BALUMVEX-960522 format. One record per residue (C-alpha): residue number from 1; residue in one letter; x, y, z negated. Coordinates in steps of 0.2 Angstrom, whole numbers, plus 5000, padded with zeros to 4 digits. Each point is the difference from the previous one (the first is absolute). Example, Ala and Ser with C-alpha at 12.3 -4.5 7.8 and 13.67 -1.06 7.14 Angstrom:
# residues 2
REC num residuo east north   up
REC   1       a 5062  4978 4961
REC   2       s 5006  5017 5003
END
This chain:
# residues 651
REC num residuo east north   up
REC   1       m 5068  4644 4396
REC   2       d 5016  5005 4993
REC   3       y 5004  5015 5013
REC   4       a 5015  5006 4991
REC   5       a 5009  4982 5003
REC   6       i 4995  5000 5018
REC   7       i 5009  5017 5002
REC   8       a 5015  4995 4990
REC   9       s 5002  4983 5011
REC  10       t 4999  5011 5016
REC  11       v 5013  5013 4995
REC  12       d 5012  4985 4996
REC  13       v 4998  4992 5016
REC  14       a 5002  5017 5009
REC  15       l 5016  5003 4991
REC  16       t 5007  4983 5005
REC  17       w 4995  4999 5018
REC  18       g 5000  5019 5006
REC  19       p 5019  5002 5005
REC  20       r 4999  4984 5008
REC  21       l 4986  5006 5011
REC  22       l 5008  5016 5004
REC  23       l 5016  4991 5005
REC  24       l 4989  4989 5011
REC  25       a 4992  5015 5009
REC  26       v 5015  5009 5002
REC  27       t 5008  4986 5009
REC  28       a 4985  4997 5011
REC  29       y 5000  5017 5005
REC  30       t 5018  5000 5004
REC  31       l 4999  4984 5011
REC  32       r 4986  5009 5010
REC  33       v 5009  5016 5004
REC  34       a 5015  4990 5004
REC  35       a 4989  4990 5013
REC  36       n 4993  5015 5008
REC  37       r 5018  5008 5001
REC  38       f 5005  4987 5013
REC  39       q 4996  5009 5016
REC  40       y 4998  4988 5017
REC  41       v 5004  5012 5014
REC  42       g 4994  4992 5016
REC  43       e 5006  5002 5018
REC  44       g 4997  5018 5007
REC  45       e 5000  5007 4981
REC  46       q 5013  5008 4990
REC  47       l 5000  5003 4982
REC  48       l 5006  5018 4994
REC  49       v 5009  4999 4983
REC  50       k 5003  5017 4991
REC  51       t 5014  4997 4988
REC  52       v 5009  5011 4988
REC  53       s 5015  5001 5013
REC  54       g 4989  5002 5016
REC  55       k 4988  4992 5012
REC  56       i 5003  4984 5007
REC  57       v 4990  4990 5013
REC  58       h 4997  4981 5003
REC  59       d 4993  4995 5016
REC  60       g 4992  4983 5001
REC  61       p 4997  4986 4999
REC  62       v 5007  5000 4983
REC  63       i 4996  4997 4981
REC  64       i 5005  5015 4988
REC  65       f 5001  5001 4982
REC  66       p 5002  5018 4996
REC  67       s 5011  5003 4986
REC  68       l 4992  5004 4984
REC  69       l 5014  5012 4994
REC  70       t 5005  5009 5014
REC  71       t 4984  5001 5011
REC  72       l 4989  5015 4998
REC  73       s 4987  4995 5014
REC  74       y 4997  4991 5014
REC  75       q 4987  4999 5016
REC  76       k 4997  4987 5013
REC  77       r 4997  5009 5017
REC  78       k 4997  4994 5017
REC  79       g 5011  5001 5015
REC  80       i 4993  5014 5015
REC  81       s 4996  4990 5015
REC  82       l 5003  5009 5016
REC  83       n 4994  4996 5017
REC  84       a 5009  5006 5017
REC  85       l 4991  5016 5000
REC  86       q 5001  5005 4981
REC  87       y 5013  5008 4991
REC  88       v 5003  5007 4982
REC  89       a 5010  5013 4993
REC  90       v 5011  4996 4985
REC  91       q 5008  5011 4989
REC  92       d 5014  4995 4985
REC  93       s 4995  5009 4986
REC  94       v 5017  5001 4993
REC  95       t 5011  5007 5015
REC  96       g 4983  5008 5009
REC  97       t 5006  4991 5016
REC  98       k 4985  4997 5012
REC  99       t 5000  4986 5012
REC 100       i 4987  4993 5012
REC 101       k 4997  4982 5002
REC 102       q 4990  4994 5014
REC 103       g 4994  4984 5003
REC 104       p 4995  4985 5005
REC 105       c 5008  4996 4982
REC 106       l 4995  4997 4982
REC 107       l 5007  5014 4990
REC 108       l 5007  4996 4983
REC 109       l 5006  5018 4991
REC 110       g 5014  5002 4989
REC 111       p 4999  5005 4984
REC 112       y 5000  5018 5002
REC 113       d 4990  5001 5016
REC 114       v 4984  5009 5002
REC 115       p 4990  4994 5015
REC 116       g 4988  5013 5009
REC 117       k 4985  4998 5009
REC 118       v 5000  4985 5013
REC 119       t 4997  5010 5018
REC 120       n 4998  4993 5017
REC 121       a 5013  5005 5012
REC 122       t 4994  5011 5016
REC 123       v 4999  4991 5016
REC 124       l 5003  5013 5015
REC 125       d 4995  4994 5017
REC 126       s 5009  5007 5016
REC 127       r 4990  5016 5000
REC 128       s 5001  5004 4982
REC 129       s 5013  5009 4989
REC 130       l 5004  5006 4983
REC 131       i 5008  5014 4993
REC 132       i 5011  4995 4984
REC 133       l 5007  5012 4987
REC 134       d 5014  4996 4990
REC 135       s 4997  5007 4983
REC 136       k 5018  4998 4994
REC 137       t 5009  5009 5015
REC 138       g 4984  5010 5006
REC 139       a 5003  4993 5017
REC 140       r 4987  4994 5011
REC 141       r 5000  4986 5015
REC 142       l 4989  4994 5013
REC 143       v 4996  4982 4999
REC 144       v 4994  4994 5018
REC 145       g 4989  4984 5002
REC 146       p 4998  4986 5003
REC 147       v 5007  4995 4983
REC 148       t 4994  4996 4983
REC 149       f 5008  5014 4990
REC 150       v 5004  4999 4981
REC 151       p 5006  5016 4993
REC 152       g 5017  5002 4990
REC 153       p 4999  5003 4980
REC 154       h 4999  5018 5002
REC 155       e 4990  5002 5017
REC 156       t 4982  5004 5003
REC 157       v 4989  5000 5014
REC 158       q 4997  5018 5004
REC 159       k 4988  4999 5016
REC 160       h 4994  4987 5012
REC 161       e 5001  5006 5017
REC 162       k 4995  4993 5018
REC 163       c 5011  5002 5014
REC 164       l 4995  5012 5015
REC 165       s 4996  4991 5016
REC 166       l 5003  5013 5014
REC 167       h 4992  4998 5016
REC 168       a 5008  5005 5016
REC 169       n 4989  5017 5000
REC 170       q 5003  5003 4981
REC 171       y 5014  5008 4990
REC 172       v 5003  5006 4982
REC 173       l 5009  5014 4991
REC 174       v 5011  4994 4986
REC 175       e 5006  5012 4987
REC 176       d 5017  4997 4989
REC 177       t 4993  5006 4983
REC 178       l 5019  5002 4995
REC 179       s 5006  5010 5015
REC 180       g 4984  5008 5007
REC 181       a 5004  4994 5018
REC 182       v 4987  4993 5009
REC 183       r 5001  4988 5015
REC 184       i 4988  4992 5012
REC 185       v 4998  4982 5003
REC 186       k 4991  4994 5017
REC 187       g 4992  4985 5004
REC 188       e 5000  4986 5003
REC 189       q 5009  4993 4985
REC 190       t 4997  4996 4981
REC 191       l 5005  5013 4987
REC 192       w 5004  4997 4983
REC 193       v 5001  5017 4990
REC 194       q 5013  5000 4988
REC 195       p 4999  5005 4982
REC 196       h 5006  5017 5002
REC 197       e 4989  5003 5016
REC 198       k 4982  5004 5003
REC 199       h 4991  5000 5016
REC 200       l 4988  5014 5005
REC 201       g 4987  4988 5009
REC 202       v 4999  4992 5016
REC 203       k 4995  5010 5014
REC 204       e 4997  4996 5019
REC 205       a 5011  5006 5013
REC 206       f 4992  5011 5013
REC 207       s 4995  4991 5015
REC 208       l 4999  5012 5016
REC 209       n 4992  4999 5016
REC 210       g 5003  5010 5016
REC 211       n 4989  5014 4994
REC 212       q 5006  5001 4981
REC 213       q 5015  5008 4991
REC 214       v 5005  5002 4983
REC 215       r 5011  5015 4993
REC 216       l 5011  4996 4986
REC 217       r 5008  5014 4988
REC 218       d 5016  4998 4990
REC 219       t 4996  5004 4983
REC 220       v 5019  5005 4997
REC 221       t 5005  5008 5014
REC 222       g 4982  5006 5007
REC 223       d 5004  4995 5018
REC 224       i 4985  4993 5009
REC 225       r 5002  4986 5013
REC 226       c 4986  4995 5012
REC 227       l 4997  4982 5005
REC 228       r 4989  4995 5015
REC 229       g 4992  4984 5004
REC 230       p 5001  4985 5005
REC 231       q 5010  4995 4986
REC 232       l 5000  4994 4981
REC 233       v 5006  5015 4989
REC 234       f 5008  4999 4983
REC 235       p 5002  5014 4991
REC 236       g 5016  5005 4990
REC 237       s 5003  4997 4982
REC 238       t 4999  5020 4998
REC 239       e 4986  5004 5015
REC 240       e 4981  5003 4997
REC 241       v 4988  4999 5013
REC 242       l 4993  5018 5006
REC 243       g 4982  4999 4998
REC 244       g 5000  4985 4991
REC 245       k 4995  4989 5015
REC 246       v 5004  4997 5019
REC 247       e 4995  5013 5011
REC 248       s 4990  4997 5016
REC 249       a 5007  5009 5016
REC 250       i 4988  5014 5005
REC 251       i 4993  4994 5017
REC 252       l 4991  5014 5009
REC 253       k 4989  5000 5014
REC 254       t 4999  5012 5014
REC 255       w 4987  5010 4992
REC 256       e 5008  5000 4982
REC 257       y 5013  5010 4991
REC 258       c 5008  5001 4982
REC 259       h 5012  5014 4992
REC 260       i 5016  4994 4993
REC 261       q 5011  5010 4988
REC 262       n 5019  4998 4997
REC 263       k 5002  5002 4983
REC 264       e 5019  5004 5001
REC 265       t 4997  5015 5013
REC 266       g 4982  5004 4995
REC 267       k 4995  5000 5018
REC 268       i 4983  4993 5006
REC 269       r 4998  4993 5017
REC 270       v 4987  4993 5010
REC 271       e 4999  4983 5008
REC 272       r 4988  4997 5013
REC 273       g 4994  4984 5007
REC 274       e 5003  4987 5010
REC 275       k 5015  4994 4990
REC 276       i 5006  4990 4983
REC 277       i 5007  5010 4986
REC 278       h 5012  4994 4988
REC 279       l 5003  5013 4986
REC 280       g 5018  5005 4996
REC 281       p 5008  5000 4984
REC 282       n 4994  5017 4994
REC 283       d 4984  5000 5010
REC 284       v 4984  5002 4992
REC 285       v 4982  5001 5008
REC 286       t 4992  5016 4996
REC 287       q 4985  4997 5010
REC 288       q 4992  4982 5004
REC 289       k 4997  4994 5016
REC 290       k 4986  5010 5009
REC 291       r 4990  5002 5016
REC 292       a 5004  5013 5011
REC 293       y 4988  5012 5004
REC 294       v 4988  5000 5014
REC 295       i 4996  5015 5009
REC 296       d 4988  5002 5014
REC 297       t 4987  5010 5006
REC 298       l 4990  5000 4983
REC 299       h 5014  4999 4988
REC 300       a 5014  5013 4996
REC 301       v 5015  4999 4986
REC 302       l 5001  5015 4988
REC 303       l 5019  5001 4995
REC 304       r 5010  5010 4987
REC 305       n 5018  5002 5000
REC 306       r 5007  4996 4983
REC 307       e 5015  5011 5003
REC 308       t 4991  5016 5007
REC 309       g 4983  4997 4995
REC 310       v 4992  5005 5017
REC 311       q 4986  4990 5006
REC 312       e 4997  4992 5017
REC 313       l 4985  4991 5008
REC 314       i 5006  4987 5014
REC 315       q 4986  4997 5012
REC 316       e 5009  4992 5015
REC 317       p 4994  4982 5002
REC 318       q 5014  4988 4993
REC 319       l 5005  4988 4988
REC 320       f 5008  5013 4987
REC 321       v 5013  4996 4987
REC 322       p 5004  5014 4988
REC 323       k 5019  5004 4998
REC 324       a 5007  4999 4981
REC 325       e 4998  5019 4998
REC 326       q 4981  5000 5006
REC 327       e 4986  4995 4987
REC 328       v 4983  4996 5009
REC 329       m 4985  5010 4991
REC 330       e 4985  4996 5008
REC 331       i 4994  4989 5015
REC 332       r 4990  5012 5009
REC 333       e 4984  4994 5010
REC 334       k 4994  5011 5015
REC 335       i 4985  5009 4996
REC 336       c 4987  4998 5014
REC 337       l 4985  5012 4999
REC 338       t 4984  4996 5010
REC 339       s 4989  5015 5006
REC 340       n 4990  4999 4984
REC 341       q 5015  5000 4988
REC 342       a 5011  5015 4994
REC 343       i 5014  5000 4987
REC 344       i 5009  5014 4989
REC 345       l 5019  5000 4999
REC 346       k 5010  5010 4989
REC 347       d 5018  5007 5006
REC 348       p 5014  5001 4989
REC 349       n 4996  5020 4998
REC 350       g 4983  4996 4993
REC 351       n 4990  5005 5015
REC 352       h 4985  4989 5006
REC 353       h 4998  4993 5016
REC 354       i 4984  4992 5008
REC 355       r 5000  4988 5014
REC 356       f 4985  4993 5009
REC 357       g 5000  4983 5010
REC 358       s 4995  5000 5018
REC 359       d 4992  4985 5011
REC 360       d 5006  5008 5016
REC 361       e 5010  4987 5008
REC 362       s 5012  5011 5011
REC 363       f 5004  5009 4983
REC 364       n 5009  4983 4992
REC 365       g 5010  5010 4988
REC 366       s 5004  5016 5011
REC 367       n 5002  5016 4991
REC 368       v 4986  5011 4996
REC 369       n 4999  5016 4989
REC 370       d 4991  5000 4983
REC 371       s 4995  5017 4992
REC 372       n 5017  5004 4995
REC 373       g 5007  4999 5018
REC 374       e 5009  4983 4997
REC 375       a 5002  4985 5009
REC 376       n 4984  4987 4995
REC 377       p 5001  4983 5007
REC 378       s 4986  4989 4997
REC 379       s 5013  4986 4995
REC 380       f 5016  5005 4991
REC 381       f 5012  4996 4986
REC 382       l 5001  5011 4985
REC 383       p 5017  5009 5000
REC 384       p 5012  5000 4986
REC 385       h 4995  5011 4986
REC 386       w 4983  5000 5005
REC 387       e 4984  4992 4990
REC 388       k 4983  4996 5005
REC 389       v 4987  5010 4987
REC 390       t 4989  4988 4991
REC 391       l 4984  5008 4992
REC 392       m 4991  4990 4985
REC 393       w 4982  4999 5004
REC 394       s 4985  4996 4988
REC 395       r 4991  4984 5003
REC 396       g 4984  4991 4993
REC 397       r 4982  5005 5001
REC 398       r 5003  5013 4987
REC 399       r 5018  5005 5006
REC 400       e 5006  4994 4982
REC 401       k 5018  4994 5005
REC 402       r 5012  5010 5010
REC 403       d 5012  4987 5005
REC 404       l 4995  4998 5020
REC 405       a 5017  5003 5009
REC 406       i 4998  5009 5017
REC 407       t 5013  5002 5012
REC 408       i 4993  4999 5016
REC 409       f 4985  5009 5002
REC 410       d 4985  4994 5010
REC 411       t 4992  5016 5010
REC 412       r 4985  4991 5005
REC 413       p 4983  5004 4991
REC 414       q 4998  4986 4987
REC 415       y 4988  4996 4986
REC 416       m 5002  5002 4981
REC 417       s 4987  4995 4988
REC 418       f 4998  5008 4983
REC 419       e 4990  4999 4984
REC 420       f 4997  5012 4986
REC 421       n 4986  5005 4986
REC 422       c 4989  5016 5000
REC 423       r 4985  5006 4992
REC 424       t 4983  5007 5006
REC 425       s 4992  5015 4994
REC 426       d 4988  4989 4992
REC 427       n 5016  4992 4990
REC 428       v 5000  4985 5009
REC 429       e 5017  4993 5002
REC 430       m 5003  4992 5017
REC 431       v 5014  4988 5008
REC 432       l 5003  5006 5017
REC 433       e 5009  4989 5013
REC 434       g 5004  5005 5019
REC 435       t 5013  5003 5013
REC 436       f 5009  5012 5008
REC 437       f 5004  5000 5019
REC 438       w 5014  5012 4999
REC 439       e 5016  5003 5010
REC 440       v 5018  5009 4998
REC 441       e 5002  5014 5013
REC 442       d 5014  5010 4994
REC 443       i 5013  4989 4991
REC 444       a 5011  5015 4998
REC 445       a 4986  5009 4990
REC 446       m 4996  4985 4990
REC 447       l 5019  4998 4995
REC 448       r 4999  5018 4995
REC 449       f 4985  5001 4988
REC 450       t 4998  4981 4994
REC 451       g 5009  4985 4996
REC 452       d 4985  4990 4998
REC 453       a 4987  5003 5015
REC 454       p 4986  4988 4995
REC 455       g 5001  5003 4982
REC 456       d 4997  5019 5004
REC 457       v 4987  4995 5012
REC 458       c 4990  4991 4987
REC 459       s 5002  5011 4986
REC 460       h 4994  5015 5010
REC 461       a 4986  4990 5006
REC 462       r 4995  4994 4983
REC 463       s 5000  5018 4994
REC 464       c 4989  5005 5015
REC 465       f 4987  4985 4997
REC 466       i 5000  5004 4981
REC 467       q 4995  5019 5003
REC 468       l 4987  4995 5013
REC 469       i 4993  4985 4990
REC 470       s 4999  5011 4984
REC 471       k 4987  5011 5008
REC 472       v 4987  4987 5006
REC 473       t 4990  4986 4992
REC 474       l 5002  4981 5001
REC 475       q 4984  5002 5012
REC 476       q 5007  5012 5010
REC 477       f 5018  4992 5001
REC 478       m 4990  4984 5005
REC 479       e 4991  5010 5014
REC 480       q 5014  5010 5007
REC 481       f 5017  4991 4995
REC 482       n 5006  5000 5017
REC 483       n 4997  5019 5003
REC 484       i 5010  5002 4983
REC 485       a 5014  4991 5006
REC 486       l 5000  5010 5017
REC 487       q 5000  5016 4989
REC 488       a 5015  4993 4990
REC 489       a 5011  4995 5016
REC 490       q 4996  5018 5006
REC 491       s 5000  5010 4985
REC 492       d 5019  5004 5000
REC 493       d 5008  4998 5017
REC 494       t 5016  5011 4996
REC 495       f 5004  4988 4984
REC 496       y 5003  4986 5014
REC 497       s 5006  5010 5015
REC 498       q 5013  5008 4989
REC 499       r 5007  4981 4997
REC 500       g 4997  4997 5017
REC 501       i 4987  4988 4998
REC 502       k 4983  4999 5009
REC 503       i 4986  4990 4993
REC 504       h 4988  4993 5014
REC 505       s 4987  4994 4988
REC 506       l 4995  4996 4983
REC 507       e 4989  4987 4996
REC 508       v 4992  4994 4984
REC 509       t 4999  4981 5002
REC 510       r 4993  4995 4982
REC 511       y 4992  5009 4985
REC 512       a 4997  4993 4983
REC 513       c 4995  5008 4983
REC 514       a 5014  4997 4987
REC 515       d 4988  4997 4986
REC 516       r 4992  4984 5000
REC 517       s 4983  5003 4996
REC 518       t 5000  5013 5012
REC 519       a 5006  4990 5013
REC 520       v 4985  4987 4996
REC 521       i 4989  5014 5004
REC 522       l 5009  5005 5015
REC 523       e 5002  4982 5007
REC 524       q 4981  4998 4997
REC 525       i 4996  5017 5010
REC 526       i 5012  4994 5014
REC 527       a 4991  4983 5001
REC 528       e 4984  5007 5001
REC 529       t 5005  5013 5014
REC 530       t 5008  4985 5008
REC 531       n 4985  4989 4999
REC 532       r 4987  5014 5007
REC 533       m 5014  5003 5013
REC 534       n 5000  4982 5004
REC 535       r 4980  4998 5000
REC 536       l 5000  5015 5013
REC 537       s 5013  4991 5010
REC 538       c 4990  4984 4999
REC 539       q 4983  5008 5005
REC 540       e 5008  5010 5015
REC 541       s 5007  4982 5006
REC 542       e 4983  4993 4998
REC 543       n 4992  5014 5011
REC 544       e 5013  5000 5012
REC 545       v 4998  4980 5001
REC 546       k 4981  5003 5003
REC 547       l 5001  5014 5012
REC 548       a 5012  4990 5011
REC 549       q 4988  4985 4999
REC 550       l 4985  5011 5006
REC 551       h 5012  5007 5014
REC 552       g 5004  4982 5005
REC 553       e 4982  4995 5001
REC 554       e 4995  5015 5010
REC 555       e 5015  4997 5012
REC 556       q 4994  4981 5000
REC 557       e 4982  5005 5006
REC 558       n 5007  5011 5012
REC 559       a 5011  4986 5007
REC 560       k 4984  4989 5001
REC 561       t 4990  5013 5009
REC 562       a 5013  5002 5014
REC 563       v 5001  4981 5000
REC 564       l 4981  4999 5004
REC 565       q 5001  5013 5013
REC 566       i 5014  4991 5009
REC 567       q 4990  4982 4998
REC 568       q 4984  5009 5007
REC 569       a 5008  5008 5015
REC 570       h 5009  4983 5004
REC 571       s 4984  4991 4999
REC 572       i 4993  5013 5013
REC 573       e 5014  4999 5012
REC 574       m 4999  4982 4999
REC 575       a 4982  4999 5003
REC 576       r 5002  5011 5015
REC 577       s 5013  4990 5007
REC 578       e 4990  4984 4998
REC 579       g 4984  5009 5008
REC 580       t 5011  5006 5014
REC 581       a 5008  4983 5003
REC 582       e 4982  4992 5000
REC 583       a 4993  5013 5012
REC 584       e 5015  4997 5012
REC 585       k 4997  4982 4998
REC 586       c 4982  5000 5003
REC 587       l 5002  5012 5015
REC 588       a 5013  4989 5007
REC 589       f 4988  4985 4998
REC 590       l 4984  5009 5008
REC 591       k 5010  5006 5015
REC 592       r 5008  4983 5003
REC 593       i 4980  4994 5000
REC 594       e 4996  5013 5012
REC 595       e 5012  4996 5011
REC 596       d 4996  4982 5000
REC 597       c 4982  5003 5004
REC 598       g 5004  5011 5014
REC 599       s 4981  5006 5004
REC 600       d 4996  5017 5006
REC 601       d 4982  4999 4993
REC 602       d 4996  5011 4985
REC 603       g 4989  4987 4992
REC 604       m 5014  4986 5002
REC 605       k 5011  5012 4993
REC 606       l 4990  5004 4985
REC 607       r 4995  4980 4998
REC 608       s 5020  4997 5001
REC 609       s 5004  5013 4988
REC 610       s 4987  4993 4987
REC 611       l 5006  4983 5003
REC 612       a 5019  5006 4998
REC 613       e 4995  5008 4984
REC 614       e 4992  4984 4994
REC 615       l 5013  4991 5005
REC 616       w 5013  5011 4991
REC 617       h 4990  4998 4983
REC 618       a 4999  4982 5002
REC 619       l 5020  4998 5003
REC 620       r 5001  5012 4984
REC 621       k 4989  4990 4990
REC 622       a 5010  4985 5005
REC 623       e 5017  5007 4995
REC 624       a 4991  5005 4984
REC 625       i 4994  4982 4996
REC 626       k 5019  4994 5005
REC 627       d 5007  5011 4986
REC 628       v 4989  4997 4988
REC 629       s 5000  4982 5002
REC 630       q 5020  4999 4996
REC 631       g 4996  5006 4983
REC 632       t 4990  4995 4986
REC 633       a 4984  5011 5003
REC 634       t 4983  4994 5004
REC 635       v 4991  5007 5015
REC 636       y 4981  5003 4999
REC 637       f 4991  5001 5018
REC 638       p 4983  5006 5000
REC 639       p 4987  4992 5013
REC 640       k 5001  5015 5011
REC 641       d 5020  4999 5000
REC 642       a 5001  4981 5002
REC 643       n 4987  4999 5016
REC 644       l 4993  4984 4993
REC 645       v 4983  4992 5007
REC 646       l 4991  4988 4988
REC 647       e 4988  4989 5010
REC 648       h 4989  4986 4993
REC 649       r 4998  4986 5012
REC 650       t 4987  4986 4998
REC 651       d 5002  4987 5013
END
């Protein structure tokens, strides 16, 4: 194949048709550009054309062909649709003028208009308001609803506020920020605060009843005015409430009082019930309502005069209210001492006075003389500047604490327990427990030498015990611990008498070894001793029972012997009585037979007597048979007694 020829023919064709094809392409492109340059502007649209001389706007509907020579650029834009609650700010970019376009409308801008953001208008109800600031003039204005608000070109919404609805018992203070003046607005109304004003909060007026008041002080002049109920009080714009609240009247009962001071004069007055007190403008309560002091036979009031410092004791029964210059230092109770009690008093000079009680009904507080020759009633009030002397005594079994305050002393004998450790001569440590039966005989001596009587007694007794027990062994102590206790109590009477104390008895109630092993041995010894004593007691009890049994048997036998003797005597006497009666019967029977026979012959008399005797025996046998027949016995008669004849007859 001849490639060279092919190439040559192709070049010829290109040189012939090239310009034609180029012209054809340019023509096609030009037609296409011209077709695209035709702009159809519909309804609600506009075409902004920028030419060499300025900007022009074509509003639709229209067909525009921008000039190819004078048009620099063009742009299609839609109009801004605004409803009734919308607006837009439009600014002329040439003059800088700013206008507000409000709906409802279809906004078509001018060639130099620049739109802002579409904004909804502010709808205000009847309780809403707006504070509008004009940025051009700096003025502020108040827009009150109900309204649909659209701001001006240079206006901005600075604040959205609600109106203040004031009730009949409410008020509000409104301050003018330009002049500083404050005004008061009372209800019942609706308050709109102006742009140059601010309110200080809604407050409640003071509703006063018949026993209430409010005191208002003017902060400008300082004047105070008092308003009492019943009423509704609104303070002035420059007034403030003293105390910040409504004050109730002071209601005093018959037994109540209070102190009130006038701050203007400084004078204090005492108000006593029954009354109702309203404070004055300058009054202040220095002492709240208190109950009057009841003074009776058992209570008195100790007063001190604030001006002179003199103390006074009020004893007269009454309902006492102190004066303004009087200060109640103490409510003193009457000291009533029984016959076994005593008390120590100290006067302002430091002297001690001892007073004793009495159980004598005729005494009844009458005066007697104490050791110093002064009046000494058994029931009395402590005079001013006098005080009771209190001694701190030790307590506890070992007297380890000294915190028992004793003011009234018991002079009766009393028990006191103790416990301490000691050692025997064979070095056995013992723990002793016991009791004192002691008595304070001389209170003056006790006060002079000691302030802790039970502590001294226990300490001294412990010392005596330690000395005595250290000289004996454990066995000796167990055998004679009661004697050791007696020696310890009587070893040093001077120590106790010097302190006015008398020890009646000292007894050891329990002892034990401090060491555990020794205590076990001691417990065994004590247990064995106790068992031996128990066995002895049991044996003695058995012997006593047997002896009592023998004595009982002896008495029983003696009683039986006496009974037998009495029965025997009764039997003999009964037999004698029966025999005598039988003899009398027989004698009477015989005499009757003899009388019936009436014969003077001795033989006849003898036969009559024999016959009477047989007849008597027969009658007695008949009575015996009759008695036996009435029972269950069987009677046997011998032939002789039956007097039966046996005959054999043969006929």
